[in-house]
N, CA, C, O and the ligand as a Tripos MOL2 file, in Angstrom:
@<TRIPOS>MOLECULE
protein
  181   179    46     0     0
PROTEIN
NO_CHARGES

@<TRIPOS>ATOM
      1 N           0.8680   -1.1860   -0.0290 N.3       1 MET1
      2 CA          0.0560    0.0350   -0.0100 C.3       1 MET1
      3 C           0.8850    1.2530   -0.0020 C.2       1 MET1
      4 O           1.8180    1.3770    0.7910 O.2       1 MET1
      5 N           0.5740    2.1390   -0.8460 N.am      2 THR2
      6 CA          1.3490    3.4620   -0.9920 C.3       2 THR2
      7 C           0.5190    4.5800   -0.3560 C.2       2 THR2
      8 O          -0.7010    4.6080   -0.5190 O.2       2 THR2
      9 N           1.1340    5.4580    0.3330 N.am      3 ALA3
     10 CA          0.5370    6.6610    0.9260 C.3       3 ALA3
     11 C           1.2730    7.8590    0.4050 C.2       3 ALA3
     12 O           2.4930    7.8000    0.2510 O.2       3 ALA3
     13 N           0.6100    8.9120    0.1350 N.am      4 LYS4
     14 CA          1.1870   10.1410   -0.2670 C.3       4 LYS4
     15 C           0.9590   11.2660    0.6260 C.2       4 LYS4
     16 O          -0.0480   11.3370    1.3310 O.2       4 LYS4
     17 N           1.9270   12.1940    0.6080 N.am      5 THR5
     18 CA          1.8610   13.5010    1.3370 C.3       5 THR5
     19 C           0.4200   14.1190    1.1380 C.2       5 THR5
     20 O          -0.1100   14.2250    0.0310 O.2       5 THR5
     21 N          -0.1470   14.5110    2.3120 N.am      6 GLY6
     22 CA         -1.5130   15.1250    2.2210 C.3       6 GLY6
     23 C          -2.7160   14.2210    2.3960 C.2       6 GLY6
     24 O          -3.8420   14.6580    2.6340 O.2       6 GLY6
     25 N          -2.4210   12.9430    2.2670 N.am      7 GLN7
     26 CA         -3.4520   11.9080    2.5730 C.3       7 GLN7
     27 C          -3.5620   11.6060    4.0190 C.2       7 GLN7
     28 O          -2.6600   11.9560    4.7810 O.2       7 GLN7
     29 N          -4.6140   10.9760    4.4450 N.am      8 GLU8
     30 CA         -4.7860   10.5030    5.8550 C.3       8 GLU8
     31 C          -4.8520    8.9630    5.7640 C.2       8 GLU8
     32 O          -5.9530    8.4120    5.7850 O.2       8 GLU8
     33 N          -3.6560    8.2150    5.6600 N.am      9 PRO9
     34 CA         -3.6770    6.8690    5.4320 C.3       9 PRO9
     35 C          -4.0080    6.0390    6.6460 C.2       9 PRO9
     36 O          -4.1120    4.8190    6.5190 O.2       9 PRO9
     37 N          -4.1740    6.6010    7.7760 N.am     10 GLY10
     38 CA         -4.4930    5.8850    8.9440 C.3      10 GLY10
     39 C          -3.2390    5.5340    9.8840 C.2      10 GLY10
     40 O          -2.0870    5.7640    9.5170 O.2      10 GLY10
     41 N          -3.5350    4.9930   11.0540 N.am     11 LYS11
     42 CA         -2.5080    4.7240   11.9620 C.3      11 LYS11
     43 C          -1.5420    3.6620   11.4520 C.2      11 LYS11
     44 O          -1.9150    2.6470   10.8640 O.2      11 LYS11
     45 N          -0.2450    3.9740   11.7240 N.am     12 GLY12
     46 CA          0.7760    3.0250   11.2680 C.3      12 GLY12
     47 C           2.1420    3.5920   10.9680 C.2      12 GLY12
     48 O           2.3470    4.8020   11.0620 O.2      12 GLY12
     49 N           3.0430    2.7710   10.6230 N.am     13 THR13
     50 CA          4.4010    3.2890   10.2890 C.3      13 THR13
     51 C           4.6280    3.2370    8.7090 C.2      13 THR13
     52 O           4.3310    2.2410    8.0490 O.2      13 THR13
     53 N           5.1240    4.2770    8.2130 N.am     14 TYR14
     54 CA          5.2870    4.4540    6.7520 C.3      14 TYR14
     55 C           6.7150    4.7590    6.4720 C.2      14 TYR14
     56 O           7.3850    5.5210    7.1680 O.2      14 TYR14
     57 N           7.1510    4.1320    5.4210 N.am     15 LYS15
     58 CA          8.6120    4.2990    5.1560 C.3      15 LYS15
     59 C           8.7410    5.0270    3.8200 C.2      15 LYS15
     60 O           8.0860    4.6350    2.8550 O.2      15 LYS15
     61 N           9.5710    6.0830    3.7310 N.am     16 CYS16
     62 CA          9.8790    6.8710    2.5850 C.3      16 CYS16
     63 C          10.5040    5.9460    1.4880 C.2      16 CYS16
     64 O          11.4750    5.2180    1.6950 O.2      16 CYS16
     65 N           9.8390    6.0570    0.2970 N.am     17 THR17
     66 CA         10.2450    5.2000   -0.7950 C.3      17 THR17
     67 C          11.6760    5.6630   -1.3380 C.2      17 THR17
     68 O          12.3220    4.9230   -2.0800 O.2      17 THR17
     69 N          12.1190    6.8450   -0.9630 N.am     18 ASN18
     70 CA         13.3630    7.3950   -1.5270 C.3      18 ASN18
     71 C          14.5170    7.0600   -0.5420 C.2      18 ASN18
     72 O          15.5310    6.4900   -0.9450 O.2      18 ASN18
     73 N          14.3540    7.4090    0.7050 N.am     19 CYS19
     74 CA         15.5090    7.3060    1.5710 C.3      19 CYS19
     75 C          15.3130    6.3720    2.7340 C.2      19 CYS19
     76 O          16.2450    6.1200    3.4980 O.2      19 CYS19
     77 N          14.0370    5.8210    2.8850 N.am     20 GLY20
     78 CA         13.8370    4.8170    3.9500 C.3      20 GLY20
     79 C          13.4340    5.3240    5.2730 C.2      20 GLY20
     80 O          13.1660    4.5470    6.1900 O.2      20 GLY20
     81 N          13.3830    6.6100    5.4000 N.am     21 THR21
     82 CA         12.9840    7.1990    6.7550 C.3      21 THR21
     83 C          11.6040    6.7580    7.0840 C.2      21 THR21
     84 O          10.6980    6.7400    6.2500 O.2      21 THR21
     85 N          11.4620    6.3700    8.4420 N.am     22 GLU22
     86 CA         10.1160    5.8610    8.8870 C.3      22 GLU22
     87 C           9.4310    7.0180    9.5800 C.2      22 GLU22
     88 O          10.0490    7.7600   10.3440 O.2      22 GLU22
     89 N           8.0470    7.1730    9.2800 N.am     23 VAL23
     90 CA          7.1910    8.1530    9.8480 C.3      23 VAL23
     91 C           6.1160    7.5200   10.4670 C.2      23 VAL23
     92 O           5.4210    6.7640    9.7880 O.2      23 VAL23
     93 N           5.8280    7.7300   11.8130 N.am     24 ASN24
     94 CA          4.7290    7.2070   12.5060 C.3      24 ASN24
     95 C           3.5030    8.1220   12.4930 C.2      24 ASN24
     96 O           3.6050    9.2970   12.8470 O.2      24 ASN24
     97 N           2.3530    7.5940   12.0900 N.am     25 LEU25
     98 CA          1.0890    8.3750   12.1090 C.3      25 LEU25
     99 C           0.0080    7.7870   12.9630 C.2      25 LEU25
    100 O          -0.0820    6.5630   13.0610 O.2      25 LEU25
    101 N          -0.8070    8.5780   13.5800 N.am     26 GLY26
    102 CA         -1.9530    8.2020   14.3050 C.3      26 GLY26
    103 C          -3.2210    8.3400   13.3730 C.2      26 GLY26
    104 O          -3.1400    8.8850   12.2730 O.2      26 GLY26
    105 N          -4.3790    7.8270   13.8640 N.am     27 ASN27
    106 CA         -5.5220    7.9790   13.0710 C.3      27 ASN27
    107 C          -5.8450    9.5050   12.9110 C.2      27 ASN27
    108 O          -5.7360   10.2640   13.8740 O.2      27 ASN27
    109 N          -6.2380    9.9270   11.7010 N.am     28 GLY28
    110 CA         -6.5700   11.2550   11.4700 C.3      28 GLY28
    111 C          -5.3800   12.1540   11.1620 C.2      28 GLY28
    112 O          -5.5510   13.3160   10.7930 O.2      28 GLY28
    113 N          -4.1450   11.6010   11.3170 N.am     29 ASP29
    114 CA         -2.9090   12.4470   10.9510 C.3      29 ASP29
    115 C          -2.7420   12.5260    9.3890 C.2      29 ASP29
    116 O          -3.0030   11.6140    8.6040 O.2      29 ASP29
    117 N          -2.2880   13.7070    9.0910 N.am     30 THR30
    118 CA         -2.0360   13.8650    7.5820 C.3      30 THR30
    119 C          -0.5190   13.5140    7.3340 C.2      30 THR30
    120 O           0.3460   13.9350    8.1020 O.2      30 THR30
    121 N          -0.2510   12.8070    6.3440 N.am     31 MET31
    122 CA          1.1140   12.4350    5.9650 C.3      31 MET31
    123 C           1.8910   13.7080    5.5890 C.2      31 MET31
    124 O           1.5260   14.4630    4.6870 O.2      31 MET31
    125 N           2.9940   13.8950    6.3460 N.am     32 PRO32
    126 CA          3.8000   15.0590    5.9300 C.3      32 PRO32
    127 C           4.7220   14.6610    4.8290 C.2      32 PRO32
    128 O           4.7870   13.4770    4.4960 O.2      32 PRO32
    129 N           5.4810   15.6300    4.2080 N.am     33 PRO33
    130 CA          6.5820   15.2360    3.3780 C.3      33 PRO33
    131 C           7.7350   14.5910    4.1420 C.2      33 PRO33
    132 O           7.8840   14.9180    5.3190 O.2      33 PRO33
    133 N           8.5300   13.7440    3.6120 N.am     34 CYS34
    134 CA          9.6700   13.1620    4.3330 C.3      34 CYS34
    135 C          10.4380   14.2340    5.0690 C.2      34 CYS34
    136 O          10.7930   15.2550    4.4790 O.2      34 CYS34
    137 N          10.6900   14.0330    6.2850 N.am     35 PRO35
    138 CA         11.4880   15.0050    7.0050 C.3      35 PRO35
    139 C          12.9590   15.0460    6.5980 C.2      35 PRO35
    140 O          13.6810   15.9990    6.8920 O.2      35 PRO35
    141 N          13.3690   14.0000    5.9250 N.am     36 LYS36
    142 CA         14.7300   13.9740    5.5870 C.3      36 LYS36
    143 C          15.0700   14.4470    4.1340 C.2      36 LYS36
    144 O          16.0820   15.1070    3.9000 O.2      36 LYS36
    145 N          14.1810   14.0810    3.1810 N.am     37 CYS37
    146 CA         14.4180   14.2450    1.8060 C.3      37 CYS37
    147 C          13.2290   14.9280    1.0640 C.2      37 CYS37
    148 O          13.3120   15.1420   -0.1450 O.2      37 CYS37
    149 N          12.1750   15.2550    1.7520 N.am     38 SER38
    150 CA         10.9610   15.8990    1.1960 C.3      38 SER38
    151 C          10.2890   15.1190    0.1600 C.2      38 SER38
    152 O           9.4910   15.6770   -0.5940 O.2      38 SER38
    153 N          10.5630   13.8030    0.0580 N.am     39 ASN39
    154 CA          9.7780   12.9720   -0.8440 C.3      39 ASN39
    155 C           8.3360   12.8710   -0.3780 C.2      39 ASN39
    156 O           8.0450   13.0500    0.8050 O.2      39 ASN39
    157 N           7.4280   12.5810   -1.3140 N.am     40 THR40
    158 CA          5.9720   12.6320   -0.9230 C.3      40 THR40
    159 C           5.3150   11.2320   -1.1430 C.2      40 THR40
    160 O           4.0870   11.1470   -1.1060 O.2      40 THR40
    161 N           6.0550   10.1820   -1.3600 N.am     41 THR41
    162 CA          5.5800    8.8700   -1.4050 C.3      41 THR41
    163 C           6.1130    7.8510   -0.3750 C.2      41 THR41
    164 O           7.3260    7.7390   -0.2010 O.2      41 THR41
    165 N           5.2100    7.0960    0.3160 N.am     42 PHE42
    166 CA          5.6250    6.2310    1.3560 C.3      42 PHE42
    167 C           4.9790    4.8870    1.1870 C.2      42 PHE42
    168 O           3.8780    4.7990    0.6430 O.2      42 PHE42
    169 N           5.6150    3.8580    1.6250 N.am     43 ASP43
    170 CA          5.0860    2.5140    1.6770 C.3      43 ASP43
    171 C           4.6910    2.2420    3.1430 C.2      43 ASP43
    172 O           5.3960    2.6240    4.0770 O.2      43 ASP43
    173 N           3.5440    1.5720    3.3050 N.am     44 LYS44
    174 CA          3.1970    1.1190    4.6890 C.3      44 LYS44
    175 C           3.9700   -0.0520    5.0980 C.2      44 LYS44
    176 O           4.0280   -1.0550    4.3880 O.2      44 LYS44
    177 N           4.5740    0.0500    6.2430 N.am     45 CYS45
    178 CA          5.5000   -0.9850    6.7290 C.3      45 CYS45
    179 C           4.6660   -2.2980    7.2210 C.2      45 CYS45
    180 O           5.2630   -3.2790    7.6640 O.2      45 CYS45
    181 ZN         12.8810   10.4890    2.4830 Zn       46 ZN46
@<TRIPOS>BOND
     1     1     2 1
     2     2     3 1
     3     3     4 2
     4     3     5 am
     5     5     6 1
     6     6     7 1
     7     7     8 2
     8     7     9 am
     9     9    10 1
    10    10    11 1
    11    11    12 2
    12    11    13 am
    13    13    14 1
    14    14    15 1
    15    15    16 2
    16    15    17 am
    17    17    18 1
    18    18    19 1
    19    19    20 2
    20    19    21 am
    21    21    22 1
    22    22    23 1
    23    23    24 2
    24    23    25 am
    25    25    26 1
    26    26    27 1
    27    27    28 2
    28    27    29 am
    29    29    30 1
    30    30    31 1
    31    31    32 2
    32    31    33 am
    33    33    34 1
    34    34    35 1
    35    35    36 2
    36    35    37 am
    37    37    38 1
    38    38    39 1
    39    39    40 2
    40    39    41 am
    41    41    42 1
    42    42    43 1
    43    43    44 2
    44    43    45 am
    45    45    46 1
    46    46    47 1
    47    47    48 2
    48    47    49 am
    49    49    50 1
    50    50    51 1
    51    51    52 2
    52    51    53 am
    53    53    54 1
    54    54    55 1
    55    55    56 2
    56    55    57 am
    57    57    58 1
    58    58    59 1
    59    59    60 2
    60    59    61 am
    61    61    62 1
    62    62    63 1
    63    63    64 2
    64    63    65 am
    65    65    66 1
    66    66    67 1
    67    67    68 2
    68    67    69 am
    69    69    70 1
    70    70    71 1
    71    71    72 2
    72    71    73 am
    73    73    74 1
    74    74    75 1
    75    75    76 2
    76    75    77 am
    77    77    78 1
    78    78    79 1
    79    79    80 2
    80    79    81 am
    81    81    82 1
    82    82    83 1
    83    83    84 2
    84    83    85 am
    85    85    86 1
    86    86    87 1
    87    87    88 2
    88    87    89 am
    89    89    90 1
    90    90    91 1
    91    91    92 2
    92    91    93 am
    93    93    94 1
    94    94    95 1
    95    95    96 2
    96    95    97 am
    97    97    98 1
    98    98    99 1
    99    99   100 2
   100    99   101 am
   101   101   102 1
   102   102   103 1
   103   103   104 2
   104   103   105 am
   105   105   106 1
   106   106   107 1
   107   107   108 2
   108   107   109 am
   109   109   110 1
   110   110   111 1
   111   111   112 2
   112   111   113 am
   113   113   114 1
   114   114   115 1
   115   115   116 2
   116   115   117 am
   117   117   118 1
   118   118   119 1
   119   119   120 2
   120   119   121 am
   121   121   122 1
   122   122   123 1
   123   123   124 2
   124   123   125 am
   125   125   126 1
   126   126   127 1
   127   127   128 2
   128   127   129 am
   129   129   130 1
   130   130   131 1
   131   131   132 2
   132   131   133 am
   133   133   134 1
   134   134   135 1
   135   135   136 2
   136   135   137 am
   137   137   138 1
   138   138   139 1
   139   139   140 2
   140   139   141 am
   141   141   142 1
   142   142   143 1
   143   143   144 2
   144   143   145 am
   145   145   146 1
   146   146   147 1
   147   147   148 2
   148   147   149 am
   149   149   150 1
   150   150   151 1
   151   151   152 2
   152   151   153 am
   153   153   154 1
   154   154   155 1
   155   155   156 2
   156   155   157 am
   157   157   158 1
   158   158   159 1
   159   159   160 2
   160   159   161 am
   161   161   162 1
   162   162   163 1
   163   163   164 2
   164   163   165 am
   165   165   166 1
   166   166   167 1
   167   167   168 2
   168   167   169 am
   169   169   170 1
   170   170   171 1
   171   171   172 2
   172   171   173 am
   173   173   174 1
   174   174   175 1
   175   175   176 2
   176   175   177 am
   177   177   178 1
   178   178   179 1
   179   179   180 2
@<TRIPOS>SUBSTRUCTURE
     1 MET1         2 RESIDUE 1 A MET
     2 THR2         6 RESIDUE 1 A THR
     3 ALA3        10 RESIDUE 1 A ALA
     4 LYS4        14 RESIDUE 1 A LYS
     5 THR5        18 RESIDUE 1 A THR
     6 GLY6        22 RESIDUE 1 A GLY
     7 GLN7        26 RESIDUE 1 A GLN
     8 GLU8        30 RESIDUE 1 A GLU
     9 PRO9        34 RESIDUE 1 A PRO
    10 GLY10       38 RESIDUE 1 A GLY
    11 LYS11       42 RESIDUE 1 A LYS
    12 GLY12       46 RESIDUE 1 A GLY
    13 THR13       50 RESIDUE 1 A THR
    14 TYR14       54 RESIDUE 1 A TYR
    15 LYS15       58 RESIDUE 1 A LYS
    16 CYS16       62 RESIDUE 1 A CYS
    17 THR17       66 RESIDUE 1 A THR
    18 ASN18       70 RESIDUE 1 A ASN
    19 CYS19       74 RESIDUE 1 A CYS
    20 GLY20       78 RESIDUE 1 A GLY
    21 THR21       82 RESIDUE 1 A THR
    22 GLU22       86 RESIDUE 1 A GLU
    23 VAL23       90 RESIDUE 1 A VAL
    24 ASN24       94 RESIDUE 1 A ASN
    25 LEU25       98 RESIDUE 1 A LEU
    26 GLY26      102 RESIDUE 1 A GLY
    27 ASN27      106 RESIDUE 1 A ASN
    28 GLY28      110 RESIDUE 1 A GLY
    29 ASP29      114 RESIDUE 1 A ASP
    30 THR30      118 RESIDUE 1 A THR
    31 MET31      122 RESIDUE 1 A MET
    32 PRO32      126 RESIDUE 1 A PRO
    33 PRO33      130 RESIDUE 1 A PRO
    34 CYS34      134 RESIDUE 1 A CYS
    35 PRO35      138 RESIDUE 1 A PRO
    36 LYS36      142 RESIDUE 1 A LYS
    37 CYS37      146 RESIDUE 1 A CYS
    38 SER38      150 RESIDUE 1 A SER
    39 ASN39      154 RESIDUE 1 A ASN
    40 THR40      158 RESIDUE 1 A THR
    41 THR41      162 RESIDUE 1 A THR
    42 PHE42      166 RESIDUE 1 A PHE
    43 ASP43      170 RESIDUE 1 A ASP
    44 LYS44      174 RESIDUE 1 A LYS
    45 CYS45      178 RESIDUE 1 A CYS
    46 ZN46       181 GROUP 0 **** ****
């Protein structure tokens, strides 16, 4: 499953498809751009 910046993909851990940085989101949180490389696409872990 892929999540993009600006979506609300739900609670879970998402990994940047570019640099592998992990972002933790709660329910209702909006996906930010990657804090490390500003990529906007993430895979759910
Ligand atoms: Zn990144």
